[in-house]
N, C-alpha and C positions, 0 to 999 in steps of 0.2 A: 389375746394378744397369746402366742405359745414360744414356748423354748426348744430351738433344736436339740433331739436327741444325742447323747454323748456318744461317739462312736472311737474314740480316741484311746480308751483304758480297755487292756487288754488282757483278760481272764486266763491263766494258762491251765485252766483246770477244765473249763468248759470246751465239752470236745467239738462242736465247730466243725472244722473240715481239717481232716488229717493226709496227712500223704501214706503210702503205703509204707514206707522205713518211718514214719512215726508210729505206726497201728505194730508193725513188728515189733520195733522195739516196747512198746507200752507191752506188750503180751510178752516179751520175754523179763521184764521187771515182775511184772505182776505172777509169772508162774513159778519164778525165783522165788518169789518173796513171801505168795500164798502158801506155798506148799513147807513151810517151814513155820506157820502158826500152829502152834501146839494145840491140843486136845484142853480142854480146862477141866484136871483133873477133880476140880472140885462136885462137877456135876457129874460126875462116871456114875454115881447110881442115881439121876434122878431121869434117866433117860427112858425107863420104861415105868415109870410112874409119875403122880403127882408131886410136888416138893411147895410146902408153904414156907421153908427158911429164906428170908429174909438177907439174908446175909449172900446169896448167891446171887443178888440182884446186879450188886457191882461188880460178881464175876463176870455177869452176861454183859453188862456196859465194857466192860476192857476188851471180851472178845470181839462186839461191836465194830469197836473205834479202832482194834490192830487191822479188820478189815477194812475200814471204808479208811484209814491212812497210808495205807498198801496202794491203792487205786488214785488216791489222791496226787501222792509222791511220784506215780506213776505215770503220770497224766505230767506232770511240772515236768519231769525231769527229759521225758522224749517232748517234751516242748520246745526247752532249750537246749538239747541238742540238734534239733531239725528245728530251727526257724521258720515260721510261717512263711511258704513262699506266693502266697494267694497277693492278691491286688494290694500294692500300699496305700499308705493315707499321703495323699500329697499335699504340702503344707499342715498337716495337721488338721482340714478342714473334711476333706471326705476322700473315699477312695477313686482313683483316677482307676476306671474301666480299662483295660487292655495295656496296661503299661506292663506285664508280664512279656507279651507279643511285640509290642510294638518299641517299648522304650528301653527297657532294660539292657539289652544290650549295649545299645548306646551312648546309655547312662553309667556303664560300668567302665567303658575304654576313655569316656570323658574325664572321668573320675580317675584311670591311671595317669592320665596324661597329666591331668591337673596338678597329682601329686607330685609326679617326675618334674614338672615345669617350676614347682615351690623349691623343691631340693636340688636343684639347679641354680639354685638364686633368683629365681622371677626372671630370666632374661627376656628381653622385648625384642629379638629376632634371633633368629637361626632356627635349626629341625624342630627343637623340642618346642620352641613358641610357636611356631607354624602347626607342630600338632597338634595343641593345644588348644589354639584355635579352632583350627577345622573339627577333632571332635567334638568340639562346645558347639558349633554351627549345625554337626549332623544329632547333635542331642538335641539342642534348642526346636527343629524342627519336626521330630518325631516328637515332642512334648508338644509342638503345636498341632500338628498333625491330629495327636491320641482326644488333645483337649477337645478340639473344633468339629469331632466325630463320634463323642460317646454314644450317640442314639443309632449310630450305622453299626457300632463295635458290640454291641448290646444285641442288636439284632443278628448279628453275623455268631456270636456266642450259642445264640436259640438256635438258629439253623443248622451250626456245625453240633450240638450236641443230641437234633433230631435226627441228622443223618447216621449220628453213630449210633442212636440207640438207645442213648443215655437218658430216661427218660425221667428218672428220678433227680439228674443232676437239671434237665429240662424244665420242669416245675419249680425248683429251688430258683432257679435264674428268673423263670416268670414271675414271683413271686417277688422277687425284687426288683423288679419294674415299678412295682407300686412305692409311690412315697412313703416313707413311714413318718407318723404325724409326729408333729413334737407333744409337751406336757403344759398345759395351761400354767400362767404364773401365779394363779391365786386359782382357789377352791373355797367358796361361800366367804370371801372376806379376806381368808386366810393365807399369807402367801409363802410365811417356813417353810419346807418339806418335811420337818419333823412336825411342826402343828398339822399340817393337811393330813400327815400319815396318821396322826393320833385322832385327826377328825372322820377319818374314813373307820378308823378303828369305831369309834363310838356309835357311827351307820350301819357297818353291817352286823355288827354285834344284837343278838336275838335274846331276849330274856324269855324265862322258860314261863309258858304259860299256867303250868301246875306244881305242886309242888314236887321238888327234887327228892326222888327215891334213889340212892343209890349203895348204900352203907356195906351190906354182902355183896352184892353185884360191883361193885367198883376194882373190880382187880384183884379181890380177895376171895380164897378157894374157900368153899362153905362145907366146914367137915359133915355138918349133917344130909349134905348131899349124897348121893350116892356115886361112888367114887367111880367116872370115868375116863379111863384112859386111851385116845386116839392113837392110830398109829402114828412109828415118826415118817419126819415130811422127808422125801426119798430125794435123792440127786439127778433121778431119770425127769422127777415133776418140775424140778426147781428150772433144769436146762431148756425144758419142753416152754415152760411159760416165759422163760426169757428170750429165748429165739422167735416166739408166737410175738412179741409185746413190737406196738409200732414205734418206728424211729423217728427223730425230730422232734420230740418233744421238749417243752419247757422243764428245766433241771430244777431241784427243790434247792434249798437252804446250802446245801454242800457241793453244790454246781455239778453234781454226779447224773448221768443222762443211762439209759439203758444201753448207750453205744460201748459205754465203760464196763458192763457186764458181759457184753456179748462178745469183746475184744478181751476177756481180760485171762481167761486159759479154763482151764478144765478143773482145778478145784476151787475156783468160787462157785460154782454150783454143790459141792458137797460142803464147803463150811457154813454157806446161806442155808441149807438143809438142818446142820446142826444148830446155828442163831436160831432157825424158827421152832425147830423142836423144842431146844431151851425154854424159848418165850412160851409156847403154849403150855408145858408142863408147869411152869410156875406162874404162870398168868401174869406174867409182865412184860413188856417193851421198854428195851433205853428210848430217854427221852430225847436224845437227838434224833433218834429215830423218829418219833412220832412228830416233830419239828414242824410246821407250815407256816410257808408265806402265802399271802394272799395279796393280789396284784389287783386293782381298779382295772377294768375294762371299759370305754366307752360306749353304751346303748347306741344311741343315734348320732350319726358324726354332722349332722347339719343341726341339732338341738345345742343349747347352751353348752358349754364345754366345763365351763365352770360352776355347774351346781353338779354338788352330788349324788342329786337321784337319778341324774343321768349315767351312770357307772354301778357295774356290776361286778359282784367279788369272784375272781379266778382263783383259786387256791391250788400251789404250787408243793406237791407232797415229795418225799425223799423220793430214790427209786428204789434203796429197800424196802421202804413202806407201801409202795405199787405192787411189787412182785409178793409180798406176805397179804395183800389185798386178792391181789389174783388167786393164793391158793383158799383162803376164806370164802372166797365167793363161789371156787366150785362144791366145797361146802355145803354151803348155803342152799346153792340152787338145786342140789341133788334133795335136801330136804323138803322142799318149798313145794307144797302145791297150792296154788293161785285158781281165781276163778274164770273163765272162760271168756268172760265181760271184761275181764283185765286185759288190755293187747301191746300195753306199756312196757317197753325193755324186755319181750322175751323173743327166745328164737324163733324165729319165720314166723313172725306177725311186723307188721307194721303201720303207719298212720292211717294206708291206705285200705287195711283190712278194717281198722276200726271204721273209716267213712263209709265203706261199703258196707259195713253191716248197719250201720245207720240209716243210708237210703234204701237198703232193701228190705228192713224192716217198716219202714214208714210207705216207701212203695206198697207192700203186701197190706195195708191197712187201707192206705186211699185209695189204690185199685177196686175197695171193697164195701165205698163209700162211705168210709169210716174218717174224721177226722186225727188226727195224731196230734197231740199235746206235748211239746220238749220244753225243757228246760235246762240250760245249760248252765251248769255250775262253775263258779271261779273261785277257786278255793287261794286267799291271801298267803303268800310265804308258805306254800303247804311242807317241802322239805325241811324248812327252818324248824316247823311247830312241832316237831315231831317229841315225844315225851321218852324219855332212855327208861324211866321205871315201868311203864306199858311196853315198849319196846321188844326188851332183853323176855319180861314173862311171855309173847306173843313168840319169840323166837327160842325158847325152852321149848314149847308146847309144838311145834314142829318135829321135832324130835334131834336137834343140832346137839351134839353132844357137848355137856356142860361147859369145857375147859375153853375150845373157842366160843362161846357167849360169855364165859369170865373175861378171857381178851378182847372181845368187842368192847364190855364193859370198862377195861381197864384204858384201852385205848380210845375211848370217848370221854373219860373221865380226866384223863391226865393229857391230852392232844394240848398244845399250846400254840398258839396264832402270832404273827406278826403283820402288821399292810407294810406293803416298799412302796415309797412312793420319792422317786428320784434318787435312787442307790441310798435312802434313808429306809429307816424301819421303825413304828412305830412301839409303844409298849403291849407286851405280850395280855395276853387276852385267850378264856379257856371257853370252851361250846359247855353251855347250859342246854340245848336243846335243838334238836335237829339233826340230820344225818350228814355227813360229811361230803362238802361241796368236791364233786368231781372222781369220790373214791368208786371203784368198781364195784365196790359191795351194796353201794347208796342206793340203784335203783332198785332192788332186790328187796333191802332191807325197809324202804319205803312201800313199795308194792304191797309187803308183809301187814304192812301197820295199817293201811285202808281196806287189805282183803277183808276184814268180817265187817266193814258194812256193804263190801258189793253183794258178799255171800244173804249178809241179813234182806236188800234189796232183794234178792232172788226167792229168799223162803216169803216172804210177803205174799207172793202168789197174786200179784197185782200189777197193774200195768199190760202194757203190749206181751202177749206172747206167740209163737209159732211155732204149730206142730207140738203142742205140749212142750216147749222149752220157751222157759220166763227171760224175755229179751226187755225188761224193763229198765237197763241200766249199759250204756257202754262208756267205758274208761280208756282212756288213753295216761299211765299214770295220775297224775293231780287232773286232767282235763276229762268232766263226767257229764253225761248228757241223758237226764232222768225222761223215759218213754211211754207214755200215756195214752188211750182211746178216751180218758174221762177225765172232768177235773178233779174228780174226789179221790179216786184210787191217786195221781199227781199230788194232790194235798196229803195221801198217808204218807208217800215215798217221801216226798221235803221233810216230813216231820221226822222221818227214821233218818235221814240224814244231818237233821238239826240237833236231835241228842248223840246221835255219834260224836259228831264234832263238840260239841260240848263236854262228851266225856273224856275225850282224845286230845283236849286243848288244839282245836284246828281253829281257824275262823272262815266264815264263806264273807267273798265279797258280794255287797246285794247291790251295786252301783255296776258292776262286770258281770254279774248274775242277769240274763234276758231268758222272757219265754217265746215262743215261735210257734204259730198253730200250722201245722200242716192242715193245708185246705184238700177234699177230696173235691171228683169232678162232679158230683153233682150235689151232693151235699154238705154245705156253707154255713159256717155256726155263726148264725145269728147277733150273740150275744156273748162273750165269753167273761166267766165271772173271776174277779181277780184271782191273783194267785202269789200268796205272801210267802219271804224268806226273813225267818226272825224278825216279824211284823212288819215287815215293811213290803209294798207292794212291789210286783218284779214289772220291768219294763218292758210291755212286748213290742217286738222286732216283725218284719217281714224275710230277713235274711240274716245269717249268723255266720259267721267267719270261726269254723269249727276246725282245728289244727291244719289253719292255714287253706282250708278247701271252701268256699262261699256256697252254701246251702239256704235255699230259698225254699216259702210258702209252697211252691207249687212243685218244688222240686227239677226246675227248670236251671240249667248248665251256662244261660248266655255268660251272667256276670263273672263265673271263676272261667270262664276261658278267655274273659275281657282283662281278667288277673292275670292270664298268663301273657296273654298278647301284651300290655304293657309291661312284665318284665321282662320278656322277650326283648323288646324294643332297647330297654335301659342297659342291658347284657351287649347285646350288640354295636351299640353306640360306644360303649367301653373300649371292646375289643378294636372296634374301627377306628379310635382314637387314639388309643395306647401302640399299636402293633402295626400302625400302617406300613411300616418299612421292611415286617419280615416276608420271608417266603413263602410261598404259597402252599408249603407242603406244612409249615409252622401255622399258618393261619388256618388251615382245614383241622389239624390239631386241637386247637384254640377253639373251633366252632361245635367240634363234637364231644370236649367237655362241659363248655359254657350254652351252647343254643341246641342241644338234644334233651336236656334234662324238664322236660314239659311236667311237672309235677301233676298228680294225680287224673291224668293225661286220660287213664284207663276208665275211670267214673265219669265219664261225660257221655250222657247217651240219651238226654231230651234237651236238646237247643234246636236253635235257629238256625238253618243253611248260612246263613249272611254272618253270624259272628264265628262260627267255623273258618269258613273262608279266610275272614278277615287272620285272622291265627296262622290259616294255612300260608297264606301271600305273606303275611308278615314274615316268616320263617324262610321263604326264597329269597326276600328281599333280602334279608340279613345277610344269606349266605352271598349274596351279589354287590352288597357295600364290601363286605370286608373281605372279598377274592379281588372287587376292582373292575366287576364285569358288566357290559351294558342292560339298562333296565330291562329290556325286552327279549333277553335271551332266553331259551328254551331251560326249565325249571327243570324236564327229565333230564337233557342232555347235559348240562353243568352238574350235575347231581353223579349222574354216571360217571362223566370224565373224571372227576375228582374221587370214586369208589366211595361218595359219601350216601347213607339213606335219606330218603326226601322225606315226607312229611309224613304222609300214608304209612310207608315203612316203620316208623318208629311208632306211630301207633297199633300195628299190627303187632309189632315183637313185644311191645312193654305189656299190650292187650295176653297174648299167650304167655305172657311170664305170669304177670298174676293167674290168671287161669288155672293154671299148673299149679299153684302155688295154695290156690283155694281146695282144688278138686285134693289135692295132695296132706292136707293139713288135717291135723288131729281133733281142732278145736270145734265144739260142739254147733256153736253160732256160724264158723264158715262150713262144718260139713252140712248144714240145713241148706244153705245159700247154693253151695255147690249139687245138691240133690236135689233142688227144684226147676223143672225147665222153661217153667213159666216167669222164674224171675226175671224182669224187664231188663238188668245189666246183661245177666246171662245170654238172653235174645238178643242184646246190641252184641255182644262178642264174636257170638256165631256169626253176625251180619255182615260182623267186619271181614270175617275171614274170607263168608263166601259168596258178596257183595262185588258183584264185577263195574268196577266204575268204568260209566258211561251208557250203560247199559237202560237205563230207565232216566229220565229227565228230572222226575219228584224222587227225593229221598223218600222210602217209608218208614215211618215214624212208629214207636210203639205207642201203644195206647196209652 
């Protein structure tokens, strides 16, 4: 049993959907008030040097709250002066779609004639009475029409926004068509919202695996360190960050979002640049800026919604903290030098690049009659177990200026978190370990934390290598695979991982870590000695789902093609069920968005024609079902008429895109792949662009 979401409470600060008049009034109010905020005279001598005066912290707090209060007051004032003219809530239950277009005018007339009838003493006959009765009939007729045609009105709204090329509104309306799930009445036996929130608080809170070492690093400037004064944060830098941030994200505890910043006028970036500069100079952040709201999100909708293990945390930071995080992310990225074996959260690299590297290394050995022993490692809660004493030491070694490291340390030391459940908050708790969930700098900090392990594996000079480049491990964030042509070398790599995990507070999940032996064409190992991790033998499997791509012991892609075919069938059924009343143009747009994302289709190079044709037929039938076309109509003709790419066109375009990315990459592993014409994947890519369909009855497969 679930409780329906509460939609009657109106938060006047949340941006939501605001009219042009509301935005203009908000801009004018912010512009007039923000320019009156004075420069804190107490901080006049702190702009170009580091400061340890703790009395300045209250000045920074007041300066921050002045900015936030102006934005909050502006949001409330523009909401009160221009009441929200979007769809109203009918009888306090749900918004009535189409009220503004079909019912509002009739309701206004009926209301006016009713008040006139009451003012005249409620007569039972005459012109006033007849006008009241007639206007009420019209109103009820329009209301009944609106209530009985909700689905069609929604589809018409989609079609109108599509014709007007308002794609932002189009996708927002599309998301609204999906019913919002309620919340369960109980979690693990707890029914009160406050108790449930505290239950999740204890569930999400992670104890530090090692000794906490914060001391001088906890946001206090160490006078023994060389004085490093980073340059001031500029208004231009803040403006660029604000304008490039994605709209429509959930706000933090102060209910402010990026839209508030983008429409606040030219004075806000100047004030934020001063605020961030003061914070860096003092290695201090206001408590309200660091406060984070944690929201439990359901993992598996078909699972047990009353089980706390079926929820994962989503952290909602303040928008001021997000902009500061973007400033710090640039500083970290400029000094970070990671191993080429790390593909996670790096520019111009993707999961496809990591999978491509894995398949190329394995294929390189198996084509030379050498099996490859691979161990897919699973780190338990890797992002949540990062030790701060080790992380800040690694960050200093990269050359990041000390004041930035001190600010990071203060942020992680004093950030407070509260779990929100059904509009109630749990008790506060702080982070003892782990990078901030959802932070812009968190992926880079985690990559730095495990980069030493990847380098240690490479320096071991055992395992797989190609043309002198050691490729004995491939990582995407915390997803790592070890590659070796021998069991002895694989055991040595595992011992390096075990020692590093023990010294850095990380834990491997032995139950989810598995061994896969890629078999060569002619040489098949008759006996594989046991491989242990932490003293426990690893389970041997014949296939593994690595980064959502299924790899098998023979490097065949039939299983992964079947995975994508089933996923395509599910997406097609969903579209056909929810949007069957939409116009053809809307359906084509939805088809392009949901059915043309064939994940890792560029990496399929060894498969049976039957599996490949089954996916192609599924793609064609999905378009027929969604558009309501005859089953045996021409596939090429229907795609040409709708100006939609057919299956082969998608494969060619995606392949060309990945090929260009590999050839232009500065990653050493990808450069090796791009410069090897005998690579099986590259040969397949060339075959896709040079093969003429129908020229031969039998497809030529790579050896």
